[in-house]
C-alpha positions as CSV (number, residue, x, y, z in Angstrom):
1,M,81.1,194.4,85.7
2,K,80.8,191.8,83.0
3,V,83.4,189.3,81.7
4,E,83.8,191.4,78.5
5,D,85.0,194.3,80.7
6,I,87.8,192.2,82.1
7,L,88.7,190.8,78.6
8,S,89.1,194.4,77.2
9,S,90.8,195.9,80.3
10,G,94.4,195.4,79.2
11,L,95.1,192.6,81.7
12,V,94.3,190.0,79.1
13,N,96.5,189.2,76.0
14,T,96.6,186.2,73.7
15,D,98.7,184.2,76.1
16,T,96.5,184.8,79.2
17,E,94.7,181.8,80.6
18,I,91.2,182.6,81.9
19,V,89.6,180.5,84.6
20,I,85.9,181.0,85.1
21,G,83.8,179.5,87.8
22,T,80.9,180.1,90.2
23,S,80.4,179.5,93.8
24,E,78.6,176.2,93.0
25,K,81.0,175.0,90.3
26,R,84.5,176.1,91.1
27,T,85.9,175.8,87.6
28,Y,83.4,176.2,84.7
29,C,86.2,176.5,82.1
30,K,89.9,177.2,81.8
31,K,90.9,178.5,78.4
32,R,92.4,181.4,76.4
33,W,90.2,184.4,76.1
34,F,89.4,183.8,72.4
35,S,88.0,180.3,73.0
36,E,84.3,179.8,72.2
37,T,83.6,178.8,75.8
38,I,85.0,182.1,77.2
39,L,83.3,184.2,74.5
40,K,80.0,182.7,75.4
41,C,80.4,184.1,78.9
42,K,81.1,187.7,77.8
43,Q,77.8,189.1,79.0
44,K,77.8,187.3,82.3
45,E,78.1,189.4,85.5
46,V,81.3,189.1,87.6
47,E,81.2,188.7,91.3
48,K,85.0,189.1,91.7
49,F,88.2,188.4,89.8
50,T,91.9,188.2,90.4
51,W,94.9,188.5,88.2
52,Q,98.2,186.6,88.8
53,D,101.5,187.6,87.4
54,N,101.9,184.2,85.7
55,N,99.4,185.6,83.2
56,M,96.3,184.0,84.6
57,V,92.9,185.6,85.4
58,F,90.4,184.0,87.7
59,I,86.8,185.1,87.4
60,S,84.0,184.2,89.7
61,L,80.5,184.7,88.1
62,K,77.5,186.0,90.0
63,K,74.6,183.6,90.5
64,E,71.9,183.9,87.8
65,G,69.3,186.4,88.9
66,E,71.6,188.0,91.5
67,K,71.4,191.8,91.5
68,T,74.3,193.8,90.1
């Protein structure tokens, strides 16, 4: 799964706050989905993600080179 799959899943709207991190760097960015920083991550592979009912999505990216 890629970040763009989550962004287009229906869980995310214009008010959703996206938090993206890795195992090495807990929080890479914390923004709305349409921010340039989030959009740059669209093609990155996701290790796991969670959605909270306060309209937040937390995404943990796979390490570079890690198999899908």
